[in-house]
N, C-alpha and C positions, 0 to 999 in steps of 0.2 A: 722473473716471477710472474705468474699468471694472475689475471684478475679474478676476483671472487665470483663475478658474473658468469664465468665459464662453468662454475660448479653449482651455483645457486640460481634457480629460475623461480620467479615470483609465481608463475602459473602453476607450479607443482607444489608450492608451499601450502600446507593445510590451513594455516591461519590466514593467509592471504585469500584463499578461496572462500573460507568461512566468512570473512569480513565482506568480501564482495557480494556473497549471497545475501548477507544480512542487509547490506545497503540497497540491494535490488528489491528485497522484500519490503523494506521501509518505504522506498519510493513508490512501489505499487500500492501500499496501504494508504499513503498520503494522497495519491491520485484517486483511489476509490473513494476516500472520504470527501475529497473536493467535489467529485461527480455527484455523490449522494447529497451533499449539502446544496448544490445547485438544483438538483431535481426537487428537493423538498422546499427550498425557499423561493427560488425564482420561477420554477415551473409548476409548483403546487401539486406534485405527484403524491399519490398515496404511498404508504410504506411498502406495500406489496409490489406496486408497479416500479418504484424506485429500486427495490432489491432485484427485481427481474432485469431491469434495464442495465443496472450497474454490475450485475452478476456477482452480488454479495448476498450474505444471509439476511433474513428478515430481522434477526436480532441485532445485527450490525446497524441496520437502518433505524431501528427503534431506539438504539442507544444514542445515535447521532441526533435524532429528533428530540430526545429528552435533553440532551446537552444544549441544543439550540433553543429549546423552549417553544417550539412552534406547534401549532395545532394541526390535527389531521385534516 
């Protein structure tokens, strides 16, 4: 009897690929958030500069600043 692994490959499975993509997107979002938080709190960057450096939208930076409660 042959193993199921000869017929089923994770890399070709739609749900496996979708989950992997979602995990990668979540990881990138967490990293971008951490970078923006550091730019705002530790470096004191403006919203516009932080958005440009982190390569995210200005709205994203403004949302994080509002959540952190820091001043411009």
